[in-house]
GUDO-153085 format. One line per field, with one value per residue (C-alpha): residue number from 1; residue in one letter; x, y, z. Coordinates in pm, whole numbers, plus 32768, in hexadecimal, padded with zeros to 4 digits. Layout:
<recs>
nr [NUM; ...]
rest [A; ...]
xx [X; ...]
yy [Y; ...]
zz [Z; ...]
</recs>
This chain:
<recs>
nr [1; 2; 3; 4; 5; 6; 7; 8; 9; 10; 11; 12; 13; 14; 15; 16; 17; 18; 19; 20; 21; 22; 23; 24; 25; 26; 27; 28; 29; 30; 31; 32; 33; 34; 35; 36; 37; 38; 39; 40; 41; 42; 43; 44; 45; 46; 47; 48; 49; 50; 51; 52; 53; 54; 55; 56; 57; 58; 59; 60; 61; 62; 63; 64; 65; 66; 67; 68; 69; 70; 71; 72; 73; 74; 75; 76; 77; 78; 79; 80; 81; 82; 83; 84; 85; 86; 87; 88; 89; 90; 91; 92; 93; 94; 95; 96; 97; 98; 99; 100; 101; 102; 103; 104; 105; 106; 107; 108; 109; 110; 111; 112; 113; 114; 115; 116; 117; 118; 119; 120; 121; 122; 123; 124; 125; 126; 127; 128; 129; 130; 131; 132; 133; 134; 135; 136; 137; 138; 139; 140; 141; 142; 143; 144; 145; 146; 147; 148; 149; 150; 151; 152; 153; 154; 155; 156; 157; 158; 159; 160; 161; 162; 163; 164; 165; 166; 167; 168; 169; 170; 171; 172; 173; 174; 175; 176; 177; 178; 179; 180; 181; 182; 183; 184; 185; 186; 187; 188; 189; 190; 191; 192; 193; 194; 195; 196; 197; 198; 199; 200; 201; 202; 203; 204; 205; 206; 207; 208; 209; 210; 211; 212; 213; 214; 215; 216; 217; 218; 219; 220; 221; 222; 223; 224; 225; 226; 227; 228; 229; 230; 231; 232; 233; 234; 235; 236; 237; 238; 239; 240; 241; 242; 243; 244; 245; 246; 247; 248; 249; 250; 251; 252; 253; 254; 255; 256; 257; 258; 259; 260; 261; 262; 263; 264; 265; 266; 267; 268; 269; 270; 271; 272; 273; 274; 275; 276; 277; 278; 279; 280; 281; 282; 283; 284; 285; 286; 287; 288; 289; 290; 291; 292; 293; 294; 295; 296; 297; 298; 299; 300; 301; 302; 303; 304; 305; 306; 307; 308; 309; 310; 311; 312; 313; 314; 315; 316; 317; 318; 319; 320; 321; 322; 323; 324; 325; 326; 327; 328; 329; 330; 331; 332; 333; 334; 335; 336; 337; 338; 339; 340; 341; 342; 343; 344; 345; 346; 347; 348; 349; 350; 351; 352; 353; 354; 355; 356; 357; 358; 359; 360; 361; 362; 363; 364; 365; 366; 367; 368; 369; 370; 371; 372; 373; 374; 375; 376; 377; 378; 379; 380; 381; 382; 383; 384; 385; 386; 387; 388; 389; 390; 391; 392; 393; 394; 395; 396; 397; 398; 399; 400; 401; 402; 403; 404; 405; 406; 407; 408; 409; 410; 411; 412; 413; 414; 415; 416; 417; 418; 419; 420; 421; 422; 423; 424; 425; 426; 427; 428; 429; 430; 431; 432; 433; 434; 435; 436; 437; 438; 439; 440; 441; 442; 443; 444; 445; 446; 447; 448; 449; 450; 451; 452; 453; 454; 455; 456; 457; 458; 459; 460; 461; 462; 463; 464; 465; 466; 467; 468; 469; 470; 471; 472; 473; 474; 475; 476; 477; 478; 479; 480; 481; 482; 483; 484; 485; 486; 487; 488; 489; 490; 491; 492; 493; 494; 495; 496; 497; 498; 499; 500; 501; 502; 503; 504; 505; 506; 507; 508; 509; 510; 511; 512; 513; 514; 515; 516; 517; 518; 519; 520; 521; 522; 523]
rest [M; A; G; N; N; V; A; R; M; S; P; R; Q; R; M; I; N; L; M; Y; I; V; L; T; A; M; L; A; L; N; V; S; S; D; V; L; N; G; F; S; Q; V; Q; G; S; L; Q; R; T; N; L; N; M; T; D; K; N; R; L; Q; F; T; Y; L; S; N; L; N; E; Q; N; P; A; K; V; G; P; W; F; K; K; G; Q; L; L; H; S; S; S; T; E; L; Y; N; E; I; E; Q; L; K; T; E; I; A; K; K; A; D; G; N; N; G; D; Y; N; N; I; K; N; L; D; D; L; E; A; S; S; V; T; M; L; N; P; T; T; A; K; G; K; A; L; R; E; K; V; D; K; F; R; E; L; S; A; S; L; I; S; D; P; D; R; R; K; V; V; V; D; L; L; S; T; K; V; A; N; T; P; G; T; V; G; L; T; T; W; E; E; K; M; F; D; N; M; P; A; I; A; A; V; T; L; L; T; K; L; Q; S; D; I; R; Q; A; E; S; E; A; M; S; S; L; I; T; N; V; D; I; G; D; V; R; V; N; E; L; N; A; Y; V; I; P; N; S; N; M; I; I; R; G; G; K; Y; S; A; N; I; V; L; A; A; I; D; T; T; Q; R; P; E; I; F; V; N; G; S; K; L; S; N; P; N; G; L; Y; E; F; V; P; T; A; I; G; T; H; D; F; S; G; Y; I; Q; V; T; R; G; D; G; T; I; D; K; R; P; F; K; S; S; Y; T; V; I; E; P; M; A; T; I; S; P; T; M; M; N; V; L; Y; A; G; I; D; N; P; I; S; I; S; V; P; G; V; P; M; S; A; I; S; A; S; M; S; N; G; T; L; T; R; K; G; D; L; W; V; A; H; P; G; K; P; G; S; E; A; E; I; S; V; T; A; E; L; D; G; R; R; Q; S; V; G; S; M; K; F; R; V; R; K; L; P; D; P; S; P; Y; I; A; V; R; D; A; N; G; A; V; T; H; Y; K; G; S; P; K; R; I; S; K; A; A; L; M; A; A; D; G; L; G; A; A; I; D; D; D; I; L; N; V; T; Y; S; V; V; S; F; S; T; I; S; F; D; S; M; G; N; A; M; P; E; N; S; S; G; S; Q; F; S; S; R; Q; K; E; Q; F; K; R; L; K; P; G; K; S; F; F; I; S; N; V; K; A; K; G; P; D; G; V; T; R; D; I; S; P; M; E; V; A; L; N]
xx [3D83; 3DD7; 3D74; 3BEB; 3BB2; 3C44; 3B3F; 3A30; 3AA5; 39B9; 3A7A; 3A43; 3ABC; 3BF6; 3C2D; 3C14; 3D3E; 3E06; 3DE6; 3E48; 3F98; 3FF5; 3FA6; 407A; 4181; 4157; 41A8; 42FF; 430B; 4268; 43CC; 4441; 4594; 45E2; 45AE; 46A1; 478E; 4766; 47B7; 48EF; 496A; 4934; 49E1; 4B04; 4B0F; 4AD8; 4C0B; 4CD5; 4C6D; 4CC8; 4E12; 4E47; 4DC9; 4E8B; 4FC5; 4F5A; 4F23; 5053; 512E; 5057; 50D3; 5251; 5222; 51A9; 52C0; 53E9; 5345; 5354; 54CC; 54F0; 5457; 53E0; 5396; 52A5; 51DC; 520B; 50BB; 5019; 5114; 5079; 4F26; 4F89; 4FF8; 4EE9; 4E1A; 4F19; 4EE1; 4D6C; 4D17; 4E16; 4DA8; 4C44; 4C75; 4D22; 4C16; 4B0A; 4BFD; 4BD6; 4A62; 4A68; 4B49; 4A73; 4933; 49E7; 4A2B; 4901; 4861; 4976; 4A0B; 4B71; 4BF6; 4ACB; 4B9B; 4AFF; 4B7C; 4B00; 49C2; 4913; 47C1; 4775; 4601; 4623; 453B; 45B8; 4713; 4725; 45F1; 46C6; 47F3; 47A0; 461A; 4668; 462D; 4715; 485C; 476A; 4895; 47B1; 475E; 48D4; 4922; 480C; 48B2; 4A0F; 4979; 48D1; 4A3A; 4B14; 4A09; 49E3; 4B77; 4BA8; 4A8F; 4B53; 4C6F; 4BE7; 4BBE; 4AEC; 49B0; 4912; 4A27; 49D0; 484B; 48F9; 4971; 485D; 4794; 4861; 487D; 4732; 46A1; 453F; 4442; 42C0; 4217; 41BF; 4031; 3F62; 4018; 3FD7; 4100; 4219; 4326; 447F; 4578; 461E; 44C6; 4485; 4606; 45FD; 44B8; 4439; 4554; 45EF; 476B; 4809; 4727; 4789; 4909; 48B0; 482F; 4930; 4A5D; 496B; 499C; 4B21; 4B14; 4A4C; 4B4C; 4C71; 4BB0; 4B76; 4CD8; 4D57; 4C7C; 4CEB; 4E47; 4E45; 4DB6; 4EC4; 4FD7; 4F0B; 4F25; 50A4; 50A7; 50D5; 5182; 52CA; 532C; 5308; 52ED; 53E4; 52D1; 51F5; 50FB; 4FC6; 4E89; 4D13; 4C21; 4AC9; 4998; 4926; 49D1; 48A4; 479F; 4638; 4678; 45B1; 4635; 4758; 48DE; 4977; 4ACA; 4BB1; 4D1C; 4E0F; 4F79; 4FC4; 506A; 5043; 50CD; 4F8E; 5033; 500A; 4F2D; 4FC7; 4F35; 4E92; 4EB4; 4D91; 4DDF; 4ECC; 4DCF; 4DCE; 4CBF; 4BF9; 4B7F; 4C7E; 4C17; 4C71; 4B03; 4B0D; 49B6; 48EE; 47C5; 484D; 479E; 484C; 483F; 4951; 4A84; 4B4F; 4CA0; 4D2B; 4E94; 4F05; 4FE7; 4FF7; 510F; 5183; 52A5; 53BE; 545E; 5556; 5475; 5490; 538B; 5308; 5234; 517E; 509C; 4F7B; 4EA1; 4D2D; 4C22; 4A9D; 499E; 4850; 4727; 45FF; 44C3; 4426; 42FE; 428A; 4128; 40DF; 3F85; 3F91; 3EB8; 3F26; 3F82; 3E37; 3CF4; 3BCB; 3AB6; 397C; 3A79; 3BB5; 3CC9; 3DF5; 3F14; 4084; 40E4; 4255; 434B; 4502; 4556; 43D7; 4312; 41AF; 410C; 41A6; 413E; 3FEF; 3F4F; 3E4A; 3D6B; 3CC4; 3B8F; 3B4A; 3B7B; 3C96; 3C63; 3D7E; 3D5B; 3EAA; 3FD0; 3F14; 3E2B; 3CDE; 3CB5; 3B5F; 3B8D; 3A6C; 3A10; 3AA0; 3B51; 3C17; 3D45; 3D6D; 3E98; 3F1B; 3FEE; 40C0; 4135; 4219; 427E; 43F5; 44D1; 437E; 42D9; 420C; 42A8; 421F; 42FE; 4254; 410E; 4088; 3F91; 3EA3; 3DC7; 3C64; 3BD2; 3A69; 3A4A; 3A9E; 3981; 39A8; 398D; 3892; 38F0; 3830; 38D1; 38F1; 39C0; 3ACC; 3B22; 3BCC; 3A9C; 3B73; 3A9A; 3AC2; 3A5F; 3A19; 3A0E; 39AD; 3A50; 3B18; 3B2A; 3A1A; 397D; 38B3; 374F; 3743; 381D; 372D; 35E9; 366F; 36B5; 35D7; 35E0; 36CC; 3798; 388B; 39BF; 3B16; 3C20; 3D2B; 3E1B; 3E3E; 3CE7; 3BE7; 3AA8; 3963; 3839; 36C7; 3616; 34B8; 3428; 34B2; 341F; 3479; 347F; 346E; 343B; 334A; 3367; 32ED; 33F8; 32A1; 3317; 3294; 32CA; 3274; 327C; 3318; 32B7; 33B7; 34D0; 347B; 341B; 32C0; 322E; 31BB; 3346; 3364; 3274; 3335; 3485; 33FD; 33CB; 3524; 35D5; 3749; 3813; 3712; 3719; 3646; 367F; 3646; 35C1; 351D; 3606; 3599; 369F; 3695; 37D7; 3830; 383E; 36D5; 36E1; 35F7; 36B9; 3692; 37B3; 3842; 379D; 3855; 3838; 3807; 389A; 3862; 392D]
yy [4007; 3FBE; 3F9C; 3F6E; 3F85; 3E37; 3DC4; 3E1D; 3D8B; 3C87; 3B61; 3B9B; 3CD4; 3C2C; 3B6E; 3CB1; 3D58; 3C3A; 3BEB; 3D5D; 3D1A; 3BD6; 3C9C; 3DA1; 3CA3; 3BF7; 3D76; 3D32; 3BE1; 3C2B; 3C53; 3B34; 3AAD; 3A2E; 3BAA; 3C04; 3AEA; 3B76; 3CCD; 3C56; 3B9F; 3D0C; 3DCC; 3CFA; 3D06; 3E59; 3ED5; 3DC3; 3EB3; 3FEE; 3F90; 3F41; 4094; 412E; 4093; 4127; 4282; 42B9; 41EC; 433F; 4423; 43A5; 43D6; 4532; 4587; 44EF; 45D3; 46ED; 4698; 4686; 47A9; 4898; 49C3; 4923; 480F; 48C0; 4988; 4808; 478A; 485E; 4826; 4689; 46CA; 474A; 4620; 452B; 45F2; 4634; 44AB; 444B; 4510; 4498; 431D; 4346; 43C1; 42C2; 41CD; 424E; 424C; 410B; 4066; 416F; 40BB; 3F97; 3FE2; 4028; 3EE1; 3DF1; 3EBD; 3F83; 3E5E; 3E5A; 3E30; 3E8B; 3D7E; 3C68; 3CFB; 3BFC; 3CB6; 3CF2; 3D25; 3E21; 3F6C; 4065; 4083; 4159; 4233; 4250; 42C6; 4379; 441C; 4488; 4602; 467A; 45B7; 4624; 454C; 44A3; 45FA; 4658; 4565; 45E5; 46FD; 466A; 4592; 46D4; 479E; 4685; 4663; 47B4; 47BE; 4679; 46D2; 482B; 4789; 46AD; 4740; 4647; 4692; 4521; 44B6; 45F0; 4575; 440A; 447B; 4587; 4464; 4377; 4476; 44FD; 4525; 455A; 446D; 4446; 4460; 4309; 42AA; 42E8; 43E2; 4533; 462B; 4609; 451A; 4560; 44A1; 440B; 43B0; 42A7; 4214; 41DE; 41F8; 40AC; 4016; 3EE5; 3F04; 3E17; 3EE7; 4039; 3FE0; 3F44; 408E; 4167; 407F; 40C8; 420F; 41D3; 412C; 423C; 434C; 424F; 426F; 4410; 4422; 4338; 4412; 4553; 44AC; 4439; 458A; 464A; 4575; 4564; 4735; 46EE; 4646; 44E9; 44C6; 455C; 445B; 42E6; 4195; 419E; 41AF; 4095; 3FE4; 3F45; 3F39; 3E97; 3F8A; 3EB9; 3F87; 3EC2; 3D91; 3D42; 3C93; 3BEC; 3A87; 3ABD; 3C1B; 3C74; 3CB3; 3DE4; 3E6A; 3F46; 3E92; 3FC8; 4073; 417B; 4240; 41C0; 420E; 42A4; 422B; 409C; 3FE9; 3EEA; 3D6C; 3CE2; 3B96; 3B37; 39B8; 3930; 39B6; 3B18; 3C11; 3C35; 3DA3; 3EA1; 3FA0; 3EB3; 3E76; 3D21; 3C9B; 3B18; 3AC3; 3A04; 38DB; 388D; 393B; 399F; 3A66; 3A03; 3AA9; 3AD3; 3B26; 3B6A; 3C68; 3DA9; 3D8E; 3E99; 3EFF; 3FE1; 40B4; 4001; 3ED0; 3DCB; 3D4D; 3DE1; 3CF5; 3D94; 3CC9; 3D03; 3C56; 3C80; 3BE3; 3C12; 3B96; 3AF5; 3AE9; 3A61; 3B5E; 3BEC; 3CC7; 3DAA; 3D69; 3E42; 3E98; 3FFF; 3FB0; 3E15; 3D0D; 3C61; 3CD2; 3D24; 3CAF; 3DC5; 3F03; 3F85; 3EE9; 3FD2; 3EF9; 3F7C; 3EA4; 3EE0; 3E09; 3EB5; 3F3D; 3EF7; 403D; 4012; 4027; 3ED2; 3E19; 3D46; 3CBF; 3BE1; 3B4F; 3A12; 3A3B; 3B55; 3C74; 3D54; 3EB5; 3F7C; 413A; 41E3; 414F; 40C2; 3F65; 3F31; 3DE9; 3D56; 3C35; 3AF7; 3A34; 3A58; 395A; 38ED; 395E; 3A46; 3A3C; 3B33; 3AEF; 3C05; 3BEB; 3CAC; 3D0A; 3CDC; 3CF5; 3CE8; 3B8B; 3B72; 3AC5; 3A5A; 3B2F; 3ACB; 3AAF; 3ABB; 3A32; 3AF2; 3AA0; 3B12; 3B8D; 3C14; 3DA3; 3D9C; 3E47; 3FCF; 4075; 416A; 42C6; 442A; 455E; 4686; 47B3; 482B; 498A; 49C5; 495F; 482C; 4705; 45D4; 4473; 443E; 42BA; 42A0; 428B; 42D2; 43D8; 44CE; 45CC; 472F; 471A; 484A; 4764; 466B; 4735; 47DF; 466F; 45FD; 449D; 433B; 4301; 41C4; 4181; 40B3; 4181; 40E1; 4194; 4017; 4035; 4145; 40F2; 41CF; 411A; 4197; 4165; 40AC; 40CF; 40CE; 411E; 41EA; 4188; 426F; 4233; 430E; 4340; 41F7; 4134; 40DB; 40DF; 41BB; 4166; 4226; 41B1; 4238; 41B9; 427A; 42E8; 445F; 449B; 4480; 45C1; 44D4; 443F; 45F5; 45EA; 44EE; 4594; 46D1; 4639; 459B; 4663; 46A8; 453D; 4465; 4346; 42AF; 4173; 417A; 3FFA; 3F35; 3FE6; 3F72; 3FE0; 3F77; 3F96; 3FAE; 3E45; 3E41; 3D73; 3E12; 3DB5; 3DF0; 3E8A; 3EC4; 3FE4; 40DC; 41C7; 4318; 43E5; 4537; 4649]
zz [5C41; 5D76; 5F38; 5F46; 5DF0; 5D99; 5E99; 5DFD; 5C92; 5C0C; 5BCD; 5A3D; 5A51; 5B0A; 59FC; 58D2; 59A9; 59B4; 581A; 580D; 58C2; 57FD; 56AA; 5707; 5775; 5601; 556D; 559D; 552A; 53BB; 531D; 5290; 52F1; 519A; 5135; 522D; 51CE; 5045; 50CF; 51AD; 5037; 4F70; 50BF; 508D; 4EFB; 4ECA; 4FE6; 4EDA; 4DBD; 4EBA; 4F07; 4D72; 4D44; 4E38; 4D7D; 4C01; 4C78; 4D7E; 4C36; 4B34; 4C6A; 4C4E; 4AEC; 4ADC; 4BD6; 4AF6; 49D7; 4AC5; 4B0D; 497D; 4938; 4A58; 4996; 48C2; 49B8; 4AEF; 4AF3; 4A92; 4BAD; 4CD1; 4C73; 4C6A; 4DD7; 4E3A; 4DA0; 4E40; 4FAF; 4FA2; 4F35; 5028; 514D; 5101; 50EE; 522F; 52C2; 5227; 52C9; 540F; 53FB; 53C6; 54DD; 55F0; 5546; 5583; 56E4; 5728; 56AE; 573F; 5847; 586C; 57B3; 566C; 5521; 5405; 5348; 5467; 54C7; 55AD; 55D0; 54A8; 54E5; 55C1; 556B; 5644; 5629; 54A1; 5528; 5680; 55BE; 549A; 5505; 564C; 567B; 5720; 564C; 5504; 5478; 5356; 52FA; 52FE; 5235; 5140; 5127; 5102; 4FF8; 4F15; 4F5E; 4EAD; 4DA7; 4D26; 4D41; 4C69; 4B6D; 4B2D; 4ACE; 49DF; 4878; 47D2; 47EB; 47E3; 48FB; 49C7; 49F5; 4A68; 4B77; 4BD7; 4BC4; 4C75; 4D95; 4DA3; 4F1C; 4E7C; 4F03; 4EAD; 4FC3; 509C; 5047; 516C; 520D; 5274; 51EC; 5143; 5156; 515F; 50C1; 521B; 52B9; 5171; 518C; 5332; 53D6; 5455; 536F; 53DA; 5405; 532B; 5214; 52A3; 527E; 512A; 5086; 5121; 5085; 4F45; 4F68; 4F8C; 4E7C; 4D98; 4E36; 4DA9; 4C44; 4C3F; 4C8E; 4BA7; 4ABE; 4B24; 4AF1; 49AF; 4946; 49CB; 4919; 47DF; 4804; 482A; 46B7; 4737; 45C7; 462D; 4715; 4694; 46E7; 47EE; 4904; 487C; 497F; 4935; 49F7; 49CB; 4A41; 4A51; 4A5E; 4B81; 4C3A; 4CE1; 4BE6; 4C31; 4BAD; 4A45; 4A4B; 495E; 49A0; 48E7; 4913; 4837; 481C; 47DD; 47F0; 48D1; 4795; 4628; 44F6; 4411; 42CE; 4312; 43E7; 44E7; 4507; 4631; 46C3; 47CD; 485F; 4723; 45FD; 4519; 458D; 440C; 44A3; 441A; 4544; 4664; 46DA; 4767; 47DD; 4809; 48D6; 4A02; 4A86; 4BAA; 4D1A; 4DD6; 4DD4; 4C77; 4BED; 4A74; 49C1; 48AC; 47ED; 4702; 45E1; 4539; 4420; 4491; 439D; 4367; 42EC; 4421; 44F8; 4668; 4724; 4873; 494E; 49F5; 4B1D; 4B81; 4C21; 4C3C; 4D35; 4C99; 4DB4; 4DB8; 4D42; 4E82; 4EB1; 4FEA; 504A; 5195; 522A; 527C; 53B4; 545B; 53F5; 53BB; 52D5; 5359; 52B3; 5262; 5251; 5166; 51AD; 50F2; 5068; 4FF7; 4EFE; 4E35; 4D8C; 4DC7; 4C70; 4BB3; 4B8A; 4BE1; 4AB7; 4A85; 4BB0; 4BA8; 4CD9; 4D4C; 4E67; 4EE8; 4FF2; 4F6C; 4E7D; 4E25; 4DB2; 4D59; 4D8C; 4D0E; 4D90; 4EBD; 4ED8; 4FA3; 5009; 5071; 50E0; 50FB; 51DB; 5367; 541A; 52C1; 51F4; 50D4; 4FF4; 4F40; 4E1E; 4D4C; 4BD0; 4B30; 499F; 49B3; 485B; 47A3; 4866; 4997; 4AB3; 4BEE; 4CE7; 4E83; 4F30; 5090; 516C; 523D; 536F; 5303; 5466; 54AF; 5548; 56A2; 5781; 57A3; 5910; 5952; 5991; 59C9; 58C2; 59C9; 5973; 5A85; 5AC3; 5997; 5892; 5842; 5812; 58F0; 5946; 5AAD; 5AD1; 5C4A; 5DAD; 5E62; 5DAD; 5DE3; 5D1F; 5D53; 5D67; 5C7B; 5B8A; 5BAA; 5B64; 5A53; 59A8; 58C5; 58ED; 58CB; 57C7; 57A5; 56D1; 56D5; 5721; 5784; 56A7; 55D6; 5574; 5533; 54F7; 552B; 55B1; 55C3; 56FB; 56E9; 5826; 59C6; 5B0E; 5C33; 5DAB; 5EB9; 6042; 6103; 6264; 62E1; 61ED; 611A; 5F9B; 5E6D; 5D03; 5BF5; 5A91; 5947; 57F4; 5767; 57A5; 5820; 59B2; 59CC; 5A5A; 5BAE; 5BCF; 5B9B; 5CF2; 5D96; 5D4D; 5DEA; 5F0C; 5F72; 6064; 6060; 6099; 604B; 5F32; 5E3D; 5D4B; 5B9C; 5B6D; 5A63; 5982; 5822; 570C; 557C; 54CF; 534D; 5321; 5350; 54A2; 55FB; 573C; 5890; 5965; 5A84; 5B60; 5BED; 5D35; 5D4F; 5E85; 5EC4; 5F42]
</recs>
């Protein structure tokens, strides 16, 4: 409201409006700084992994190029496919690199660096950069990812590995609970996403692209019949299932050679100890958070009986378990109504997540939860547990303030020229006498785009003034205009006003309250 309407507000209503402003500002603080810093650590770890995977893919492509030089008639068709794969991967990787830089600059200014984002929690940078309907960079990226997925999958002969790549680069997303219409991949990735989270997701996408390129390139090399070229180009690689681990989860990685002699298995040593798994599966349960390095070597017997050792290095990052708990209406819970809650744990399926609530009840409905808090003015805490490797583990909690529902605003439901129903909420806007006469009665609701709650009007009064300035009140014992009130409206002349006061409304919490009056001004 503005102008003279502010002067007409009661002190209580002014306080309510001020509280809405404060609550809206608190939304911007809903992301924990620890979580944002955790994203920074994950971003750095993924960046190092991408560099390793880029080097690996470059070596694979060089190896395929060397094979082509030795036997172009045999290797030529596979080498042309490898060229297309390698150039497409590099082009898409570099384009994502540019998008990361644009997001960083949008968050921090022209000198923004995605490796050192200052405004980690900027919620607009990724949306403005990727979801701008004019540039449609998010949509364009999705289409290029789809195209690269089809290319890389078409080059993989093994159906199981092909499915892994298809799933890895899939842009299909489940519809977001509580939204109308389909949710696109780019909206899921970048809508209202903190800048550091958006950059981390793009870095993860780069990692997936390099992984898909590696799988496709390996398939091309295998199709050439790698047995024709022996171990003169041996290189050791560590291929983890994931470099990001929740504390209490399991780290898994395959330690392999790019090319091996199938007649013998290499021996693998990690940190001085021989790996017992003959297939090169290296796994353990880490206990300390942070980034950790490990190294070792793979040794294989040459054809002349000598031993060849190839060293390797890799790293993994352990992060604290974290759950995402976000109310879909506000960062408070309201007593007396359903409060939809979205709860998720990264990397954990919804079926493995459980949650409980103090000072109220928490009910699961599919992938959503509904909170019914208890006593207003106190706190309610939602605690989340998840099943990790067969064990139940606490992964996070969040406290919410419980508030009673605010007062609604009265309105008259009228139809516009197109027949659509609108809510007339009083002066300074005016209403035609015909629209007033066609209205059934008075309604009340909170419809400020933060809460949308309908109230039932119990009773109200209308007050008009005659030519002598005498007040003529008429009462209604329900939400409908009484016949005497309708007669009162008929006598009103154009440009006149009357007042609706003594409005009592009952909310879904069962509380009947007095709400603010309204002035009705005729055209």
